[in-house]
C-alpha atoms as one frame of an Amber mdcrd trajectory, in Angstrom:
protein
  94.748 159.293  70.108  97.809 159.563  67.869  98.881 157.020  65.275 101.863
 156.108  67.494  99.799 155.318  70.589  97.161 153.220  68.764  99.272 150.016
  68.541 100.053 150.212  72.266  96.364 150.633  73.122  95.316 147.660  70.976
  98.047 145.503  72.498  96.958 146.417  76.021  93.316 145.697  75.191  94.150
 142.261  73.800  96.219 141.411  76.897  93.342 142.481  79.175  90.842 140.362
  77.261  93.163 137.328  77.415  93.625 137.668  81.184  89.882 138.061  81.687
  89.244 134.889  79.689  91.849 132.905  81.597  90.415 133.860  84.987  86.835
 133.250  83.915  85.569 136.845  84.185  82.203 137.398  82.545  81.752 133.612
  82.166  78.312 132.144  82.990  77.933 129.800  86.000  77.177 126.370  84.497
  77.014 124.551  87.846  73.837 126.290  88.946  72.268 125.529  85.570  73.191
 121.843  85.762  71.787 121.580  89.290  68.551 123.172  88.159  68.185 120.611
  85.373  68.754 117.737  87.810  66.237 119.064  90.314  63.651 119.597  87.593
  64.167 116.017  86.421  63.743 114.650  89.934  60.562 116.628  90.522  58.891
 115.013  87.517  59.143 111.499  88.981  57.022 110.431  91.919  58.486 107.739
  94.180  56.810 104.964  96.141  58.423 102.361  98.405  56.448  99.124  98.555
  56.769  96.278 101.043  56.995  92.756  99.669  56.385  89.316 101.124  60.081
  89.180 102.001  61.772  91.156 104.776  65.016  91.256 102.800  63.664  93.247
  99.879  61.414  96.173  99.030  60.273  97.621  95.717  60.841 101.189  94.571
  58.338 102.487  92.032  59.002 105.599  89.930  56.026 107.276  88.251  55.693
 110.062  85.715  52.497 111.242  84.024  53.418 113.547  81.176  51.202 115.198
  78.586  51.803 112.545  75.943  52.849 109.450  77.916  52.709 107.605  81.206
  55.744 105.973  82.782  56.001 103.547  85.701  59.222 101.722  86.556  59.785
  99.319  89.439  63.009  97.837  90.739  64.016  95.924  93.897  65.937  97.246
  96.891  67.938  94.587  98.758  69.824  96.957 101.077  73.079  95.730  99.530
  75.023  98.643  98.049  76.410  96.932  94.952  73.127  95.273  94.026  70.962
  98.317  94.730  73.269 100.599  92.749  73.001  98.292  89.743  69.191  98.243
  89.774  68.960 102.004  90.328  71.337 102.793  87.457  69.525 100.270  85.273
  66.208 102.001  86.031  67.671 105.415  85.190  68.947 104.145  81.837  65.615
 102.517  81.044  63.757 105.731  81.847  66.074 107.935  79.775  65.856 105.586
  76.799  62.084 105.168  77.004  61.392 108.903  77.285  63.584 109.590  74.251
  61.815 106.808  72.357  58.352 108.076  73.269  59.097 111.725  72.574  60.614
 111.000  69.159  58.167 108.339  68.013  55.891 110.885  66.369  52.904 108.665
  67.200  51.922 109.858  70.675  49.822 112.851  71.658  47.629 113.995  74.567
  44.714 112.116  73.004  46.793 109.051  72.038  49.245 108.585  74.882  52.289
 106.366  74.904  53.290 104.216  77.860  56.317 102.577  79.427  56.019 100.103
  82.296  58.544  97.920  84.118  57.059  95.565  86.707  59.049  93.508  89.198
  58.278  89.916  90.183  60.243  88.388  93.056  60.764  84.731  93.894  62.471
  83.183  96.913  64.605  80.680  95.017  66.693  79.235  97.826  68.490  80.030
 101.053  69.312  83.779 100.870  68.754  83.444  97.138  66.256  85.401  95.025
  65.123  85.551  91.425  64.184  88.971  90.045  62.139  89.202  86.847  61.708
  92.646  85.288  58.964  92.709  82.662  59.116  95.683  80.305  56.212  96.943
  78.200  56.469  99.823  75.730  53.705 101.464  73.710  54.872 104.109  71.240
  51.554 104.668  69.538  51.560 101.716  67.157  49.304  98.687  67.038  50.875
  96.677  69.890  52.886  96.802  73.074  56.494  95.638  72.837  57.300  93.240
  75.684  60.706  92.136  76.957  61.973  90.500  80.126  65.209  90.668  82.109
  66.135  88.048  84.705  68.579  88.438  87.599  69.662  85.977  90.297  70.645
  87.599  93.599  72.802  85.886  96.236  72.408  87.668  99.575  74.936  85.410
 101.327  77.729  86.696  99.096  76.004  90.024  98.369  76.379  89.677  94.630
  74.670  88.570  91.451  74.862  84.963  90.295  75.726  84.021  86.742  73.003
  81.450  85.976  75.448  79.251  84.099  77.256  78.744  87.442  74.264  76.777
  88.693  75.531  73.924  86.534  78.688  71.830  86.780  78.042  70.608  83.250
  76.479  73.568  81.397  76.886  72.177  77.874  75.299  68.842  78.742  72.670
  70.737  80.746  71.822  72.821  77.687  70.978  69.776  75.586  68.707  68.305
  78.244  67.153  71.657  79.098  66.307  72.463  75.478  64.748  69.033  75.069
  62.512  69.568  78.108  61.639  73.179  77.236  60.506  72.184  73.748  58.550
  69.224  75.110  56.763  71.308  77.757  56.107  74.217  75.393  54.459  71.909
  72.867  52.488  70.216  75.656  51.110  73.520  76.931  47.364  73.834  76.365
  47.783  77.556  75.759  51.203  78.206  74.233  51.140  75.237  71.845  48.562
  77.023  69.702  50.840  80.000  69.105  54.285  78.490  68.513  56.316  80.160
  65.771  58.224  77.181  64.398  61.063  79.088  62.712  61.726  81.201  65.797
  61.580  78.202  68.108  64.053  76.281  65.963  66.378  79.271  65.905  66.295
  79.368  69.706  66.897  75.616  69.964  69.828  75.799  67.532  71.935  78.052
  69.759  75.491  76.793  70.165  76.198  78.258  73.583  73.208  79.056  75.746
  73.956  81.184  78.812  70.682  80.528  80.720  70.291  84.311  81.106  66.494
  84.174  80.789  66.086  81.445  83.426  64.879  81.961  86.995  63.890  79.598
  89.800  60.340  79.279  91.106  58.785  76.485  93.158  61.730  74.135  92.518
  61.438  74.663  88.782  63.858  76.196  86.329  61.667  78.663  84.434  62.643
  80.090  81.069  60.983  83.421  80.266  60.757  84.352  76.587  60.273  87.808
  75.107  57.176  88.565  73.087  57.503  87.089  69.567  60.670  85.176  70.557
  59.086  81.725  70.132  55.338  82.401  70.031  52.899  84.787  68.383  52.307
  88.137  70.056  48.957  87.107  71.518  50.822  84.711  73.849  52.705  87.596
  75.444  55.903  86.519  77.208  55.699  82.726  77.669  57.073  81.014  80.773
  58.034  77.354  80.449  58.847  75.351  83.582  61.345  72.507  83.850  61.412
  70.647  87.200  64.802  70.846  88.887  64.499  67.133  89.656  64.918  66.498
  85.926  68.117  68.594  85.791  69.799  67.558  89.060  72.510  65.468  87.444
  73.949  68.558  85.734  73.660  71.010  88.620  76.192  72.271  91.124  75.728
  70.461  94.436  76.151  73.563  96.606  73.523  75.491  94.674  71.222  72.505
  94.675  71.417  72.336  98.470  70.608  76.036  98.809  67.676  75.771  96.415
  66.272  72.765  98.255  66.817  74.395 101.669  63.581  76.377 101.485  61.165
  74.964 104.047  58.154  76.200 102.168  58.037  77.765  98.746  57.028  81.408
  98.553  54.398  82.353  96.037  55.072  84.992  93.430  54.572  88.507  94.707
  52.424  90.417  92.210  52.440  94.196  92.275
């Protein structure tokens, strides 16, 4: 090759390489790789569908037993697209977060396994109206389980979630009365009264705007579910304090009150 032809050869080579890059020649196929990752992830989780006491709802349970941890997550299926999509996406996020937490904790091993559990409790709270309580327990190899709860109100008539504050026509006045009754009943509890953390309880009672997001309805009671350590010592777990709806009627929305009271007979909690 002469000195004169070398520049032309280099130019042609560069043009060929540019064209090849633009049209994706010699590029790997990422789609197949991504699909393989998804399939592998799905294979790790076992699925179970569980009947409940209610025809309207089933429970899906996802299980994984890895070398260093065990995972079991439950969530409800109401056969309502919007609601079911929310619970499924919520479960996926919980699983991803918990696996990352367990794998990076540095405290779990085959001989000292970690654990992540989400159990679902269902309550028939009124006409076409359900309370869903998801109780989450995490063990990352330390001294104790962490315990948290999430509460959801499901309206099957309107196929949507209910903001618990909408149960009340007078939410601010309801808050004052509700807090008074919660504190009274917590202190009157034969079990929980021995484990009250006064500073934490006062902090909870001093909230300016309470959204009732940890309240569900069971047996014509408004039930507040606290996280572990939120108002009591860890040995008390996640306390539940009941307030009879009869004592809150004056603040409640009449339509919701009618639906809550429309149950002919109260369904018991369904334990899984």
